[in-house]
LUMKE-545459 format. One record per residue: residue number from 1; residue in one letter; x, y, z of N, C-alpha, C in turn. Coordinates in steps of 0.02 Angstrom, whole numbers, plus 50000, padded with zeros to 5 digits. Each point is the difference from the previous one (the first is absolute). Last residue first. Layout:
# LUMKE-545459
{num:NUM; residuo:a; n.east:X; n.north:Y; n.up:Z; ca.east:X; ca.north:Y; ca.up:Z; c.east:X; c.north:Y; c.up:Z}
...
# end
This chain:
# LUMKE-545459
{num:168; residuo:v; n.east:47800; n.north:50122; n.up:48029; ca.east:49951; ca.north:50057; ca.up:49987; c.east:50044; c.north:50081; c.up:49998}
{num:167; residuo:l; n.east:50035; n.north:49699; n.up:49990; ca.east:50031; ca.north:50072; ca.up:49998; c.east:49945; c.north:50043; c.up:49988}
{num:166; residuo:r; n.east:50035; n.north:49738; n.up:50096; ca.east:49955; ca.north:50035; ca.up:49960; c.east:50025; c.north:50087; c.up:50017}
{num:165; residuo:v; n.east:50095; n.north:49718; n.up:49968; ca.east:49998; ca.north:50062; ca.up:50029; c.east:49950; c.north:50044; c.up:49970}
{num:164; residuo:r; n.east:50089; n.north:49738; n.up:50008; ca.east:49967; ca.north:50047; ca.up:49964; c.east:49992; c.north:50054; c.up:50061}
{num:163; residuo:g; n.east:50235; n.north:49851; n.up:49987; ca.east:49923; ca.north:49987; ca.up:50006; c.east:49955; c.north:50045; c.up:49975}
{num:162; residuo:s; n.east:50247; n.north:49982; n.up:50119; ca.east:49981; ca.north:49986; ca.up:49935; c.east:49912; c.north:49977; c.up:50011}
{num:161; residuo:k; n.east:50144; n.north:50183; n.up:50146; ca.east:49985; ca.north:49929; ca.up:50006; c.east:49964; c.north:49989; c.up:49926}
{num:160; residuo:i; n.east:50158; n.north:50220; n.up:50047; ca.east:49938; ca.north:49986; ca.up:49995; c.east:50000; c.north:49917; c.up:49996}
{num:159; residuo:g; n.east:50168; n.north:50164; n.up:50028; ca.east:49991; ca.north:49960; ca.up:50057; c.east:49925; c.north:49965; c.up:49991}
{num:158; residuo:e; n.east:50035; n.north:50261; n.up:49913; ca.east:50048; ca.north:49947; ca.up:49995; c.east:49975; c.north:49941; c.up:50055}
{num:157; residuo:l; n.east:49907; n.north:50217; n.up:49853; ca.east:49976; ca.north:49959; ca.up:50041; c.east:50053; c.north:49944; c.up:50002}
{num:156; residuo:t; n.east:50007; n.north:50270; n.up:49902; ca.east:50027; ca.north:49919; ca.up:49989; c.east:49988; c.north:49967; c.up:50060}
{num:155; residuo:i; n.east:49891; n.north:50250; n.up:49878; ca.east:50026; ca.north:49953; ca.up:50061; c.east:50015; c.north:49937; c.up:49973}
{num:154; residuo:p; n.east:49930; n.north:50278; n.up:49905; ca.east:50023; ca.north:49933; ca.up:49988; c.east:50026; c.north:49959; c.up:50067}
{num:153; residuo:t; n.east:49795; n.north:50086; n.up:50059; ca.east:50038; ca.north:49970; ca.up:49927; c.east:50056; c.north:50053; c.up:50001}
{num:152; residuo:t; n.east:49892; n.north:49951; n.up:50253; ca.east:49992; ca.north:50033; ca.up:49928; c.east:50049; c.north:49969; c.up:49946}
{num:151; residuo:g; n.east:49938; n.north:49870; n.up:50246; ca.east:50028; ca.north:50060; ca.up:49968; c.east:49972; c.north:50018; c.up:49944}
{num:150; residuo:y; n.east:49930; n.north:49799; n.up:50124; ca.east:50066; ca.north:50001; ca.up:50001; c.east:50040; c.north:50070; c.up:49978}
{num:149; residuo:r; n.east:49767; n.north:49863; n.up:50110; ca.east:50020; ca.north:50051; ca.up:49967; c.east:50074; c.north:50009; c.up:50002}
{num:148; residuo:k; n.east:49823; n.north:49794; n.up:50004; ca.east:50038; ca.north:50034; ca.up:50040; c.east:50026; c.north:50050; c.up:49962}
{num:147; residuo:g; n.east:49859; n.north:49833; n.up:49911; ca.east:49954; ca.north:50031; ca.up:50055; c.east:50048; c.north:50044; c.up:50031}
{num:146; residuo:n; n.east:50075; n.north:49875; n.up:49823; ca.east:49963; ca.north:49953; ca.up:50049; c.east:49981; c.north:50027; c.up:50060}
{num:145; residuo:m; n.east:50135; n.north:50178; n.up:49878; ca.east:49988; ca.north:49917; ca.up:49988; c.east:49975; c.north:49963; c.up:50048}
{num:144; residuo:t; n.east:50022; n.north:50275; n.up:49903; ca.east:49962; ca.north:49950; ca.up:50055; c.east:50007; c.north:49932; c.up:49971}
{num:143; residuo:v; n.east:50089; n.north:50274; n.up:49939; ca.east:50005; ca.north:49931; ca.up:49986; c.east:49987; c.north:49958; c.up:50057}
{num:142; residuo:m; n.east:49951; n.north:50257; n.up:49902; ca.east:50014; ca.north:49976; ca.up:50063; c.east:49994; c.north:49917; c.up:49959}
{num:141; residuo:a; n.east:50097; n.north:50203; n.up:49867; ca.east:49941; ca.north:49965; ca.up:50008; c.east:50003; c.north:49950; c.up:50047}
{num:140; residuo:g; n.east:50167; n.north:50165; n.up:49901; ca.east:49960; ca.north:50015; ca.up:50056; c.east:49943; c.north:49969; c.up:50011}
{num:139; residuo:t; n.east:50082; n.north:50051; n.up:49760; ca.east:50027; ca.north:49970; ca.up:50042; c.east:49963; c.north:50025; c.up:50074}
{num:138; residuo:p; n.east:49871; n.north:49998; n.up:49765; ca.east:50053; ca.north:50041; ca.up:50025; c.east:50027; c.north:49953; c.up:50066}
{num:137; residuo:k; n.east:49982; n.north:49859; n.up:49875; ca.east:50004; ca.north:50063; ca.up:49981; c.east:49933; c.north:50047; c.up:50011}
{num:136; residuo:s; n.east:50181; n.north:49781; n.up:50111; ca.east:49925; ca.north:50026; ca.up:49980; c.east:50008; c.north:50063; c.up:49966}
{num:135; residuo:n; n.east:50130; n.north:49757; n.up:50105; ca.east:50001; ca.north:50074; ca.up:49967; c.east:49935; c.north:50022; c.up:49985}
{num:134; residuo:v; n.east:50152; n.north:49773; n.up:50139; ca.east:49921; ca.north:50033; ca.up:49992; c.east:50025; c.north:50079; c.up:49981}
{num:133; residuo:i; n.east:50115; n.north:49743; n.up:50024; ca.east:50006; ca.north:50068; ca.up:49997; c.east:49947; c.north:50032; c.up:49978}
{num:132; residuo:i; n.east:50088; n.north:49780; n.up:50137; ca.east:49942; ca.north:50016; ca.up:49956; c.east:50016; c.north:50086; c.up:49994}
{num:131; residuo:k; n.east:50121; n.north:49740; n.up:50084; ca.east:50001; ca.north:50078; ca.up:49995; c.east:49940; c.north:50011; c.up:49946}
{num:130; residuo:g; n.east:50072; n.north:49758; n.up:50159; ca.east:49990; ca.north:50032; ca.up:49940; c.east:49998; c.north:50085; c.up:50011}
{num:129; residuo:p; n.east:50108; n.north:49757; n.up:50142; ca.east:49967; ca.north:50060; ca.up:49980; c.east:49996; c.north:50058; c.up:49940}
{num:128; residuo:l; n.east:50080; n.north:49723; n.up:50012; ca.east:50011; ca.north:50081; ca.up:50013; c.east:49939; c.north:50029; c.up:49999}
{num:127; residuo:e; n.east:50018; n.north:49734; n.up:50064; ca.east:49975; ca.north:50050; ca.up:49951; c.east:50023; c.north:50077; c.up:50014}
{num:126; residuo:t; n.east:50113; n.north:49760; n.up:50057; ca.east:49965; ca.north:50041; ca.up:50034; c.east:49981; c.north:50062; c.up:49949}
{num:125; residuo:l; n.east:50058; n.north:49716; n.up:50001; ca.east:50005; ca.north:50060; ca.up:49971; c.east:49961; c.north:50051; c.up:50035}
{num:124; residuo:r; n.east:50100; n.north:49747; n.up:50020; ca.east:49933; ca.north:50040; ca.up:50018; c.east:50028; c.north:50060; c.up:50006}
{num:123; residuo:p; n.east:50095; n.north:49729; n.up:49909; ca.east:49997; ca.north:50088; ca.up:50010; c.east:49944; c.north:50035; c.up:50010}
{num:122; residuo:r; n.east:50117; n.north:49752; n.up:50037; ca.east:49933; ca.north:50040; ca.up:49997; c.east:49989; c.north:50065; c.up:50016}
{num:121; residuo:v; n.east:50184; n.north:49779; n.up:49943; ca.east:50001; ca.north:50074; ca.up:50017; c.east:49916; c.north:50019; c.up:49974}
{num:120; residuo:s; n.east:50144; n.north:49748; n.up:50040; ca.east:49956; ca.north:50037; ca.up:49971; c.east:49996; c.north:50079; c.up:50033}
{num:119; residuo:v; n.east:50202; n.north:49780; n.up:49952; ca.east:49961; ca.north:50056; ca.up:50052; c.east:49942; c.north:50032; c.up:49961}
{num:118; residuo:k; n.east:50140; n.north:49749; n.up:50004; ca.east:49951; ca.north:50052; ca.up:49960; c.east:49977; c.north:50045; c.up:50046}
{num:117; residuo:r; n.east:50224; n.north:49798; n.up:49976; ca.east:49947; ca.north:50044; ca.up:50033; c.east:49965; c.north:50045; c.up:49962}
{num:116; residuo:g; n.east:50214; n.north:49887; n.up:49945; ca.east:49940; ca.north:49945; ca.up:50003; c.east:49950; c.north:50034; c.up:50041}
{num:115; residuo:s; n.east:50202; n.north:50118; n.up:50055; ca.east:50002; ca.north:49966; ca.up:49945; c.east:49943; c.north:49945; c.up:50008}
{num:114; residuo:a; n.east:49970; n.north:50249; n.up:50100; ca.east:50057; ca.north:49943; ca.up:50021; c.east:49976; c.north:49951; c.up:49943}
{num:113; residuo:l; n.east:49963; n.north:50282; n.up:50047; ca.east:49979; ca.north:49938; ca.up:49957; c.east:50039; c.north:49934; c.up:50003}
{num:112; residuo:s; n.east:49919; n.north:50247; n.up:50117; ca.east:50057; ca.north:49964; ca.up:50014; c.east:49967; c.north:49929; c.up:49962}
{num:111; residuo:v; n.east:49910; n.north:50271; n.up:49977; ca.east:49985; ca.north:49931; ca.up:50005; c.east:50068; c.north:49971; c.up:50003}
{num:110; residuo:k; n.east:49869; n.north:50254; n.up:50040; ca.east:50065; ca.north:49963; ca.up:50001; c.east:49985; c.north:49920; c.up:49991}
{num:109; residuo:q; n.east:49841; n.north:50205; n.up:49920; ca.east:50013; ca.north:49957; ca.up:50049; c.east:50069; c.north:49954; c.up:49988}
{num:108; residuo:v; n.east:49816; n.north:50240; n.up:49938; ca.east:50064; ca.north:49975; ca.up:49999; c.east:50012; c.north:49937; c.up:50056}
{num:107; residuo:y; n.east:49817; n.north:50155; n.up:49833; ca.east:50001; ca.north:49972; ca.up:50060; c.east:50070; c.north:49959; c.up:49996}
{num:106; residuo:p; n.east:49899; n.north:50268; n.up:49923; ca.east:50039; ca.north:49916; ca.up:49982; c.east:49996; c.north:49968; c.up:50053}
{num:105; residuo:t; n.east:49802; n.north:50170; n.up:49968; ca.east:50072; ca.north:50000; ca.up:50018; c.east:50030; c.north:49940; c.up:50002}
{num:104; residuo:y; n.east:49801; n.north:50104; n.up:49810; ca.east:50008; ca.north:49953; ca.up:50088; c.east:50079; c.north:50013; c.up:50017}
{num:103; residuo:g; n.east:49906; n.north:50080; n.up:49796; ca.east:49944; ca.north:50003; ca.up:50036; c.east:50011; c.north:49976; c.up:50074}
{num:102; residuo:p; n.east:50106; n.north:49884; n.up:49796; ca.east:49980; ca.north:50073; ca.up:49996; c.east:49950; c.north:50023; c.up:50055}
{num:101; residuo:a; n.east:50157; n.north:49780; n.up:50051; ca.east:49948; ca.north:50005; ca.up:49942; c.east:49987; c.north:50086; c.up:50009}
{num:100; residuo:t; n.east:50201; n.north:49790; n.up:50071; ca.east:49970; ca.north:50073; ca.up:50008; c.east:49943; c.north:50013; c.up:49954}
{num:99; residuo:v; n.east:50186; n.north:49822; n.up:50153; ca.east:49931; ca.north:50004; ca.up:49957; c.east:49977; c.north:50068; c.up:50009}
{num:98; residuo:e; n.east:50242; n.north:49863; n.up:50067; ca.east:49962; ca.north:50064; ca.up:49990; c.east:49938; c.north:49985; c.up:49952}
{num:97; residuo:v; n.east:50195; n.north:49846; n.up:50140; ca.east:49955; ca.north:50007; ca.up:49967; c.east:49970; c.north:50056; c.up:50016}
{num:96; residuo:q; n.east:50247; n.north:49908; n.up:50048; ca.east:49946; ca.north:50041; ca.up:49997; c.east:49946; c.north:50000; c.up:49961}
{num:95; residuo:y; n.east:50187; n.north:49804; n.up:50091; ca.east:49977; ca.north:50041; ca.up:49961; c.east:49956; c.north:50051; c.up:50021}
{num:94; residuo:e; n.east:50193; n.north:49781; n.up:50056; ca.east:49964; ca.north:50063; ca.up:50024; c.east:49974; c.north:50037; c.up:49946}
{num:93; residuo:g; n.east:50063; n.north:49748; n.up:49980; ca.east:50039; ca.north:50059; ca.up:50005; c.east:49937; c.north:50045; c.up:50038}
{num:92; residuo:q; n.east:50038; n.north:49765; n.up:49823; ca.east:49981; ca.north:50020; ca.up:50057; c.east:50030; c.north:50067; c.up:50028}
{num:91; residuo:e; n.east:49918; n.north:49983; n.up:49756; ca.east:50046; ca.north:49975; ca.up:50036; c.east:49997; c.north:50003; c.up:50065}
{num:90; residuo:m; n.east:49793; n.north:49997; n.up:49848; ca.east:50043; ca.north:50051; ca.up:50008; c.east:50061; c.north:49948; c.up:50048}
{num:89; residuo:r; n.east:49768; n.north:49998; n.up:49850; ca.east:50030; ca.north:49953; ca.up:50017; c.east:50071; c.north:50038; c.up:50017}
{num:88; residuo:f; n.east:49736; n.north:50092; n.up:49988; ca.east:50067; ca.north:50003; ca.up:49988; c.east:50047; c.north:49960; c.up:50032}
{num:87; residuo:e; n.east:49701; n.north:50073; n.up:49934; ca.east:50074; ca.north:49958; ca.up:50049; c.east:50068; c.north:50013; c.up:49970}
{num:86; residuo:s; n.east:49742; n.north:50142; n.up:50014; ca.east:50056; ca.north:49974; ca.up:49957; c.east:50034; c.north:49953; c.up:50045}
{num:85; residuo:p; n.east:49750; n.north:50161; n.up:49972; ca.east:50042; ca.north:49965; ca.up:50038; c.east:50054; c.north:49966; c.up:49964}
{num:84; residuo:l; n.east:49999; n.north:50221; n.up:49930; ca.east:49982; ca.north:49949; ca.up:50056; c.east:49937; c.north:49954; c.up:49974}
{num:83; residuo:s; n.east:50210; n.north:50133; n.up:49841; ca.east:49941; ca.north:50000; ca.up:50047; c.east:49990; c.north:49953; c.up:50044}
{num:82; residuo:g; n.east:50240; n.north:50089; n.up:49916; ca.east:49937; ca.north:49988; ca.up:49974; c.east:49948; c.north:50000; c.up:50052}
{num:81; residuo:h; n.east:50238; n.north:50026; n.up:50043; ca.east:49996; ca.north:49917; ca.up:49975; c.east:49925; c.north:50002; c.up:49972}
{num:80; residuo:n; n.east:50220; n.north:50187; n.up:50038; ca.east:49924; ca.north:49986; ca.up:49985; c.east:49991; c.north:49933; c.up:49992}
{num:79; residuo:r; n.east:50188; n.north:50093; n.up:50160; ca.east:49992; ca.north:49981; ca.up:49929; c.east:49933; c.north:49983; c.up:50000}
{num:78; residuo:g; n.east:50108; n.north:50056; n.up:50219; ca.east:49988; ca.north:50070; ca.up:49961; c.east:49994; c.north:49987; c.up:49917}
{num:77; residuo:n; n.east:49981; n.north:49813; n.up:50182; ca.east:50075; ca.north:50040; ca.up:50003; c.east:50004; c.north:50058; c.up:49943}
{num:76; residuo:i; n.east:49796; n.north:49904; n.up:49938; ca.east:50040; ca.north:49957; ca.up:50052; c.east:50061; c.north:50021; c.up:50002}
{num:75; residuo:k; n.east:49755; n.north:50084; n.up:49930; ca.east:50055; ca.north:50014; ca.up:49988; c.east:50050; c.north:49961; c.up:50050}
{num:74; residuo:v; n.east:49716; n.north:50015; n.up:49888; ca.east:50059; ca.north:49984; ca.up:50054; c.east:50067; c.north:50019; c.up:49968}
{num:73; residuo:m; n.east:49707; n.north:50098; n.up:49966; ca.east:50077; ca.north:49976; ca.up:49977; c.east:50041; c.north:49974; c.up:50051}
{num:72; residuo:a; n.east:49726; n.north:50066; n.up:49957; ca.east:50063; ca.north:49984; ca.up:50049; c.east:50044; c.north:49990; c.up:49969}
{num:71; residuo:g; n.east:49766; n.north:50040; n.up:49917; ca.east:50057; ca.north:50031; ca.up:49967; c.east:50068; c.north:49994; c.up:50042}
{num:70; residuo:n; n.east:49778; n.north:50012; n.up:50146; ca.east:50006; ca.north:49967; ca.up:49934; c.east:50058; c.north:50033; c.up:49967}
{num:69; residuo:a; n.east:49973; n.north:49939; n.up:50268; ca.east:49999; ca.north:50056; ca.up:49949; c.east:50008; c.north:49984; c.up:49935}
{num:68; residuo:n; n.east:50026; n.north:49855; n.up:50193; ca.east:49934; ca.north:50033; ca.up:50012; c.east:49986; c.north:50061; c.up:49961}
{num:67; residuo:a; n.east:50169; n.north:49788; n.up:49926; ca.east:49992; ca.north:50046; ca.up:50066; c.east:49936; c.north:50035; c.up:50000}
{num:66; residuo:r; n.east:50093; n.north:49741; n.up:49941; ca.east:49965; ca.north:50047; ca.up:49966; c.east:50002; c.north:50065; c.up:50051}
{num:65; residuo:e; n.east:50196; n.north:49834; n.up:50043; ca.east:49925; ca.north:49990; ca.up:49996; c.east:49972; c.north:50073; c.up:49964}
{num:64; residuo:i; n.east:50253; n.north:49865; n.up:49988; ca.east:49967; ca.north:50064; ca.up:50027; c.east:49923; c.north:50002; c.up:49981}
{num:63; residuo:r; n.east:50219; n.north:49825; n.up:50032; ca.east:49929; ca.north:50011; ca.up:49993; c.east:49983; c.north:50064; c.up:50030}
{num:62; residuo:i; n.east:50246; n.north:49863; n.up:49956; ca.east:49958; ca.north:50054; ca.up:50042; c.east:49938; c.north:50021; c.up:49954}
{num:61; residuo:v; n.east:50180; n.north:49766; n.up:50038; ca.east:49955; ca.north:50053; ca.up:49954; c.east:49976; c.north:50057; c.up:50034}
{num:60; residuo:g; n.east:50243; n.north:49855; n.up:49992; ca.east:49933; ca.north:49984; ca.up:50028; c.east:49958; c.north:50050; c.up:49955}
{num:59; residuo:t; n.east:50260; n.north:49876; n.up:49975; ca.east:49954; ca.north:50051; ca.up:49992; c.east:49941; c.north:49988; c.up:50052}
{num:58; residuo:n; n.east:50233; n.north:49886; n.up:49945; ca.east:49985; ca.north:50053; ca.up:50071; c.east:49955; c.north:50054; c.up:49984}
{num:57; residuo:e; n.east:50084; n.north:49720; n.up:49911; ca.east:49961; ca.north:50061; ca.up:49981; c.east:50011; c.north:50047; c.up:50070}
{num:56; residuo:t; n.east:50191; n.north:49814; n.up:49957; ca.east:49937; ca.north:50011; ca.up:50014; c.east:49971; c.north:50059; c.up:49993}
{num:55; residuo:i; n.east:50177; n.north:49819; n.up:49877; ca.east:49992; ca.north:50077; ca.up:50032; c.east:49923; c.north:50017; c.up:50029}
{num:54; residuo:r; n.east:50168; n.north:49766; n.up:49919; ca.east:49928; ca.north:50025; ca.up:50000; c.east:50012; c.north:50069; c.up:50050}
{num:53; residuo:v; n.east:50184; n.north:49855; n.up:49835; ca.east:49986; ca.north:50026; ca.up:50063; c.east:49925; c.north:50035; c.up:49987}
{num:52; residuo:a; n.east:50190; n.north:49813; n.up:49919; ca.east:49931; ca.north:50033; ca.up:49998; c.east:49990; c.north:50021; c.up:50049}
{num:51; residuo:i; n.east:50219; n.north:49919; n.up:49827; ca.east:49980; ca.north:50027; ca.up:50077; c.east:49920; c.north:50034; c.up:49998}
{num:50; residuo:r; n.east:50174; n.north:49802; n.up:49854; ca.east:49949; ca.north:50039; ca.up:50010; c.east:49981; c.north:50022; c.up:50068}
{num:49; residuo:q; n.east:50240; n.north:49932; n.up:49868; ca.east:49961; ca.north:50002; ca.up:50060; c.east:49928; c.north:50045; c.up:49970}
{num:48; residuo:p; n.east:50209; n.north:49853; n.up:49870; ca.east:49958; ca.north:50052; ca.up:49988; c.east:49955; c.north:49987; c.up:50066}
{num:47; residuo:r; n.east:50262; n.north:49906; n.up:50003; ca.east:49916; ca.north:49989; ca.up:49982; c.east:49967; c.north:50063; c.up:49994}
{num:46; residuo:s; n.east:50242; n.north:49966; n.up:50053; ca.east:49977; ca.north:50038; ca.up:49941; c.east:49929; c.north:49980; c.up:49973}
{num:45; residuo:s; n.east:50086; n.north:50008; n.up:50269; ca.east:50014; ca.north:49970; ca.up:49937; c.east:49987; c.north:50032; c.up:49942}
{num:44; residuo:d; n.east:49966; n.north:50092; n.up:50218; ca.east:50048; ca.north:49937; ca.up:50005; c.east:50020; c.north:49964; c.up:49951}
{num:43; residuo:i; n.east:49858; n.north:50237; n.up:50098; ca.east:50018; ca.north:49970; ca.up:49939; c.east:50055; c.north:49954; c.up:50003}
{num:42; residuo:n; n.east:49800; n.north:50124; n.up:50150; ca.east:50069; ca.north:49981; ca.up:50013; c.east:50000; c.north:49950; c.up:49930}
{num:41; residuo:w; n.east:49820; n.north:50212; n.up:50114; ca.east:50014; ca.north:49928; ca.up:49962; c.east:50082; c.north:49990; c.up:49992}
{num:40; residuo:e; n.east:49775; n.north:50176; n.up:50101; ca.east:50057; ca.north:49978; ca.up:49991; c.east:50012; c.north:49936; c.up:49974}
{num:39; residuo:i; n.east:49826; n.north:50238; n.up:50032; ca.east:50011; ca.north:49923; ca.up:49984; c.east:50072; c.north:49993; c.up:49999}
{num:38; residuo:h; n.east:49799; n.north:50189; n.up:50076; ca.east:50073; ca.north:49990; ca.up:49989; c.east:50009; c.north:49915; c.up:49999}
{num:37; residuo:a; n.east:49770; n.north:50185; n.up:49954; ca.east:50028; ca.north:49952; ca.up:50021; c.east:50070; c.north:49984; c.up:49987}
{num:36; residuo:p; n.east:49774; n.north:50175; n.up:50044; ca.east:50077; ca.north:49999; ca.up:49969; c.east:50022; c.north:49935; c.up:50017}
{num:35; residuo:s; n.east:49733; n.north:50051; n.up:49983; ca.east:50053; ca.north:50000; ca.up:50043; c.east:50067; c.north:49979; c.up:49978}
{num:34; residuo:y; n.east:49786; n.north:50096; n.up:49855; ca.east:50027; ca.north:49933; ca.up:50017; c.east:50055; c.north:50024; c.up:50060}
{num:33; residuo:g; n.east:49889; n.north:50167; n.up:49849; ca.east:49940; ca.north:49958; ca.up:50025; c.east:50025; c.north:49928; c.up:50039}
{num:32; residuo:p; n.east:50160; n.north:50090; n.up:49810; ca.east:49951; ca.north:50052; ca.up:50047; c.east:49950; c.north:49959; c.up:50018}
{num:31; residuo:a; n.east:50238; n.north:49882; n.up:49998; ca.east:49955; ca.north:50019; ca.up:49958; c.east:49940; c.north:50047; c.up:50022}
{num:30; residuo:k; n.east:50289; n.north:49893; n.up:50031; ca.east:49936; ca.north:50041; ca.up:50019; c.east:49947; c.north:50006; c.up:49941}
{num:29; residuo:l; n.east:50224; n.north:49856; n.up:50108; ca.east:49953; ca.north:49992; ca.up:49956; c.east:49948; c.north:50055; c.up:50017}
{num:28; residuo:d; n.east:50280; n.north:49921; n.up:50027; ca.east:49938; ca.north:50019; ca.up:50036; c.east:49939; c.north:50006; c.up:49943}
{num:27; residuo:a; n.east:50250; n.north:49849; n.up:50059; ca.east:49963; ca.north:50040; ca.up:49951; c.east:49932; c.north:50027; c.up:50027}
{num:26; residuo:n; n.east:50259; n.north:49832; n.up:50014; ca.east:49932; ca.north:50032; ca.up:50038; c.east:49971; c.north:50058; c.up:49959}
{num:25; residuo:h; n.east:50199; n.north:49778; n.up:50034; ca.east:49970; ca.north:50061; ca.up:49951; c.east:49952; c.north:50027; c.up:50033}
{num:24; residuo:k; n.east:50241; n.north:49824; n.up:50045; ca.east:49929; ca.north:50017; ca.up:50014; c.east:49983; c.north:50061; c.up:49967}
{num:23; residuo:g; n.east:50150; n.north:49809; n.up:49883; ca.east:50006; ca.north:50035; ca.up:50069; c.east:49930; c.north:50032; c.up:50014}
{num:22; residuo:y; n.east:50148; n.north:49968; n.up:49752; ca.east:49963; ca.north:49952; ca.up:50055; c.east:50003; c.north:50056; c.up:50065}
{num:21; residuo:e; n.east:49958; n.north:50129; n.up:49784; ca.east:50055; ca.north:49964; ca.up:50040; c.east:49975; c.north:49957; c.up:50034}
{num:20; residuo:l; n.east:49864; n.north:50074; n.up:49780; ca.east:50018; ca.north:50015; ca.up:50061; c.east:50046; c.north:49955; c.up:50055}
{num:19; residuo:d; n.east:49897; n.north:50017; n.up:49757; ca.east:50058; ca.north:50023; ca.up:50011; c.east:50011; c.north:50019; c.up:50082}
{num:18; residuo:s; n.east:49750; n.north:50020; n.up:49924; ca.east:50044; ca.north:49946; ca.up:49984; c.east:50069; c.north:50031; c.up:49994}
{num:17; residuo:l; n.east:49721; n.north:50040; n.up:50066; ca.east:50066; ca.north:50019; ca.up:50012; c.east:50046; c.north:49940; c.up:49972}
{num:16; residuo:v; n.east:49741; n.north:50064; n.up:49955; ca.east:50048; ca.north:49951; ca.up:49995; c.east:50065; c.north:50035; c.up:50029}
{num:15; residuo:i; n.east:49716; n.north:50055; n.up:50039; ca.east:50077; ca.north:50017; ca.up:49985; c.east:50051; c.north:49942; c.up:50003}
{num:14; residuo:p; n.east:49703; n.north:50086; n.up:50023; ca.east:50060; ca.north:49943; ca.up:50002; c.east:50055; c.north:50023; c.up:49960}
{num:13; residuo:t; n.east:49936; n.north:50170; n.up:50120; ca.east:50000; ca.north:49932; ca.up:49991; c.east:49960; c.north:49991; c.up:49956}
{num:12; residuo:q; n.east:50145; n.north:50203; n.up:49958; ca.east:49945; ca.north:49981; ca.up:50041; c.east:49991; c.north:49927; c.up:49999}
{num:11; residuo:g; n.east:50235; n.north:50176; n.up:49998; ca.east:49942; ca.north:49975; ca.up:49951; c.east:49945; c.north:49980; c.up:50043}
{num:10; residuo:i; n.east:50204; n.north:50102; n.up:50087; ca.east:50031; ca.north:49941; ca.up:49934; c.east:49947; c.north:49980; c.up:49958}
{num:9; residuo:v; n.east:50066; n.north:50204; n.up:50202; ca.east:49954; ca.north:49960; ca.up:49969; c.east:50017; c.north:49970; c.up:49940}
{num:8; residuo:k; n.east:50182; n.north:50039; n.up:50212; ca.east:49971; ca.north:50023; ca.up:49923; c.east:49934; c.north:49970; c.up:49977}
{num:7; residuo:g; n.east:50140; n.north:49944; n.up:50211; ca.east:49984; ca.north:50077; ca.up:49996; c.east:49976; c.north:50025; c.up:49936}
{num:6; residuo:k; n.east:50053; n.north:49757; n.up:50034; ca.east:50060; ca.north:50044; ca.up:50002; c.east:49975; c.north:50076; c.up:49985}
{num:5; residuo:y; n.east:49803; n.north:49905; n.up:49935; ca.east:50065; ca.north:49943; ca.up:50022; c.east:50063; c.north:50049; c.up:49991}
{num:4; residuo:t; n.east:49700; n.north:50008; n.up:49979; ca.east:50065; ca.north:50040; ca.up:50023; c.east:50059; c.north:49955; c.up:50023}
{num:3; residuo:v; n.east:49745; n.north:49981; n.up:49865; ca.east:50055; ca.north:49966; ca.up:50029; c.east:50061; c.north:50060; c.up:50001}
{num:2; residuo:n; n.east:49709; n.north:50029; n.up:49981; ca.east:50073; ca.north:50006; ca.up:49977; c.east:50054; c.north:49965; c.up:50046}
{num:1; residuo:a; n.east:49753; n.north:49893; n.up:49937; ca.east:50037; ca.north:50045; ca.up:50057; c.east:50063; c.north:50020; c.up:49958}
# end
């Protein structure tokens, strides 16, 4: 942990402080993934003192389950974290989880993570509608999809749900 004494970071634990004046002293300890700690001690003799401080972990786990789309990737607070499924040990706090996959709308969920807890995210992505562009030579050919007439070429058919279609 980083040790701050009299407003200045003086090193990391374990650390030896020497030539301190008699009287009361204090320091702050900080380390990623741990709650900050404030310690106080009193020097009343020239004997060396050993001060042991236990700092408590303040992390939890965010587990992101497999998505319903192949190739799904995850971002946490805008930072890429790879593919799914995955688990991430994070400091307690608020996070935004975003899962994306080609051809799907992004899945976004806010997560509140408490120390020592595990939060599971089960992303369900919605498939984006497709688009079909139909051209012909000569132009003006009638376009029928799944038995319904849509017009003549050139034509762009939008909002198409995934699956098999029959174009005539």
